[in-house]
C-alpha positions as CSV (number, residue, x, y, z in Angstrom):
1,E,-22.9,-6.9,-20.3
2,I,-21.3,-4.9,-17.4
3,V,-21.4,-1.6,-19.3
4,A,-25.0,-2.3,-20.4
5,D,-25.9,-2.9,-16.7
6,M,-24.1,0.3,-15.7
7,R,-26.2,2.3,-18.3
8,A,-29.5,0.9,-16.9
9,P,-31.5,3.1,-14.5
10,E,-31.4,0.4,-11.8
11,P,-28.2,-0.3,-9.9
12,M,-26.1,-3.2,-11.2
13,R,-25.6,-6.2,-9.0
14,R,-23.2,-8.5,-10.8
15,L,-20.9,-11.4,-10.0
16,L,-17.7,-11.7,-12.0
17,Q,-16.4,-15.2,-11.5
18,G,-13.3,-16.7,-13.0
19,D,-10.1,-18.7,-12.2
20,V,-7.1,-17.0,-10.7
21,G,-5.3,-15.2,-13.5
22,S,-8.3,-15.2,-15.8
23,G,-8.5,-11.4,-16.1
24,K,-11.2,-10.4,-13.5
25,T,-9.2,-7.4,-12.3
26,I,-8.7,-5.9,-15.8
27,V,-12.4,-6.3,-16.5
28,A,-13.2,-4.6,-13.2
29,L,-10.7,-1.8,-14.0
30,Q,-12.4,-1.2,-17.3
31,A,-15.7,-0.9,-15.5
32,M,-14.2,1.5,-13.0
33,L,-12.9,3.6,-15.8
34,V,-16.5,3.7,-17.3
35,A,-17.7,5.0,-14.0
36,I,-14.9,7.6,-13.7
37,E,-15.3,8.8,-17.2
38,N,-19.0,9.5,-16.4
39,G,-18.2,11.7,-13.4
40,Y,-18.3,9.1,-10.6
41,Q,-15.8,7.7,-8.2
42,A,-15.0,4.0,-8.1
43,A,-13.9,2.0,-5.1
44,L,-12.3,-1.5,-5.0
45,M,-12.3,-3.3,-1.7
46,A,-9.9,-6.2,-1.2
47,P,-9.7,-8.5,1.9
48,T,-6.0,-8.0,2.6
49,E,-3.5,-5.2,2.6
50,I,-1.2,-7.2,0.3
51,L,-3.9,-7.6,-2.3
52,A,-5.1,-4.0,-2.0
53,T,-1.6,-2.8,-2.5
54,Q,-1.1,-5.1,-5.5
55,H,-4.3,-3.8,-7.1
56,F,-3.2,-0.2,-6.3
57,L,0.2,-0.6,-7.9
58,G,-1.2,-2.4,-10.9
59,A,-3.9,0.1,-11.6
60,R,-1.5,3.1,-11.1
61,K,1.0,1.5,-13.5
62,L,-1.7,0.8,-16.2
63,L,-3.2,4.3,-15.8
64,E,0.0,6.2,-15.9
65,R,0.3,5.5,-19.6
66,S,-3.1,7.2,-20.2
67,Q,-3.6,10.6,-21.8
68,R,-5.9,11.4,-18.9
69,R,-4.6,11.8,-15.4
70,Y,-6.5,9.7,-12.9
71,K,-6.0,10.1,-9.2
72,V,-5.7,6.7,-7.6
73,V,-5.4,6.4,-3.9
74,L,-4.8,3.6,-1.4
75,L,-6.5,3.3,1.9
76,T,-5.5,0.6,4.3
77,G,-5.3,0.3,8.1
78,S,-1.5,0.3,8.2
79,L,-1.0,3.6,6.3
80,E,0.4,6.4,8.5
81,E,-2.3,8.5,10.0
82,D,-1.2,11.7,8.1
83,R,-1.5,9.8,4.8
84,K,-4.9,8.3,5.8
85,R,-6.2,11.7,6.6
86,E,-4.9,13.2,3.3
87,N,-6.4,10.3,1.3
88,R,-9.8,10.6,3.1
89,G,-9.8,14.3,2.2
90,L,-9.1,13.5,-1.5
91,I,-11.9,11.0,-1.4
92,A,-14.4,13.3,0.3
93,R,-13.6,16.2,-2.1
94,G,-13.9,13.9,-5.2
95,E,-10.3,14.5,-6.2
96,A,-9.6,10.7,-5.8
97,Q,-11.4,9.1,-8.6
98,L,-10.3,5.5,-8.0
99,V,-10.0,4.4,-4.4
100,I,-8.5,1.0,-3.6
101,G,-8.4,-0.3,-0.1
102,T,-9.3,-2.8,2.6
103,H,-11.9,-2.8,5.3
104,A,-10.6,0.8,5.9
105,L,-13.0,1.9,3.2
106,I,-16.0,1.2,5.3
107,E,-14.9,3.2,8.3
108,E,-17.2,6.0,9.3
109,R,-14.6,8.7,8.6
110,V,-14.4,7.7,4.9
111,D,-16.9,9.7,2.8
112,F,-17.2,9.7,-0.9
113,A,-18.1,12.8,-3.0
114,K,-19.9,10.7,-5.7
115,L,-19.5,7.0,-5.5
116,G,-20.8,5.3,-8.6
117,L,-19.2,1.8,-8.6
118,V,-18.2,-0.5,-5.9
119,V,-16.0,-3.5,-6.7
120,V,-15.4,-6.2,-4.1
121,D,-12.6,-8.6,-4.7
122,E,-12.8,-12.0,-3.1
123,Q,-16.3,-11.1,-2.0
124,H,-16.7,-14.3,0.0
125,R,-14.1,-13.0,2.5
126,F,-16.4,-10.1,3.4
127,G,-19.6,-10.3,5.4
128,V,-22.9,-9.1,3.9
129,L,-23.0,-6.1,6.3
130,Q,-19.4,-5.1,5.4
131,R,-20.3,-5.0,1.7
132,F,-23.6,-3.2,2.5
133,R,-21.8,-0.5,4.5
134,L,-19.6,0.4,1.5
135,M,-22.6,0.5,-0.8
136,K,-24.5,2.8,1.6
137,K,-21.8,5.4,2.2
138,P,-23.0,9.0,2.3
139,N,-23.3,10.5,-1.2
140,A,-23.2,7.0,-2.7
141,G,-26.8,6.9,-3.7
142,E,-27.3,3.5,-5.2
143,P,-23.9,2.6,-6.7
144,D,-23.4,-0.2,-9.2
145,V,-21.8,-3.2,-7.5
146,L,-19.5,-5.8,-9.1
147,V,-18.3,-8.6,-6.9
148,M,-15.4,-10.8,-8.0
149,T,-14.4,-14.3,-7.0
150,A,-12.5,-17.3,-8.1
151,T,-14.3,-19.5,-5.6
152,P,-18.0,-18.7,-5.3
153,I,-19.6,-20.0,-2.2
154,P,-23.0,-21.6,-2.3
155,R,-24.7,-18.5,-1.0
156,T,-23.2,-16.4,-3.8
157,L,-24.4,-19.0,-6.4
158,A,-27.8,-19.0,-4.8
159,L,-28.0,-15.2,-5.2
160,S,-27.2,-15.5,-8.9
161,L,-29.7,-18.4,-9.4
162,Y,-32.5,-16.4,-7.8
163,G,-31.8,-13.3,-9.8
164,D,-30.4,-11.1,-7.0
165,L,-27.0,-11.1,-8.6
166,D,-26.3,-11.4,-12.4
167,L,-23.5,-13.6,-13.4
């Protein structure tokens, strides 16, 4: 269903809900690879540096076995300024295909070359405007959006009930 939504001409807006440990992250990684294989960048925003780092290390470990070489970068507030500047450059030039980070992804100095998929983990921990800022980055156009949660809040469920967010 996610890949079918990504193929559609209108942008995907989908909620991926499941218990902790149910496999949401691997499903999201597969969707991110679909975007990357089609010439786009993918971004995953997590609410904490620990979770962002965990996603980064896990994705890098899984992808290092691949025949293709994917450039995965981490962008968090605590990275050294030189490393942040280097990673922002890789993102802006499109050399970073998979970008994983925290709120640092929505800073004004972070520009994507061709953002095609935005994944937001624990989406209830972000405000509507924070998610919107990542979706509306320069050169993002109208990226597909996949939000993940183990604990959907009533507002999220209402969005899916009224058809603004597929489940």
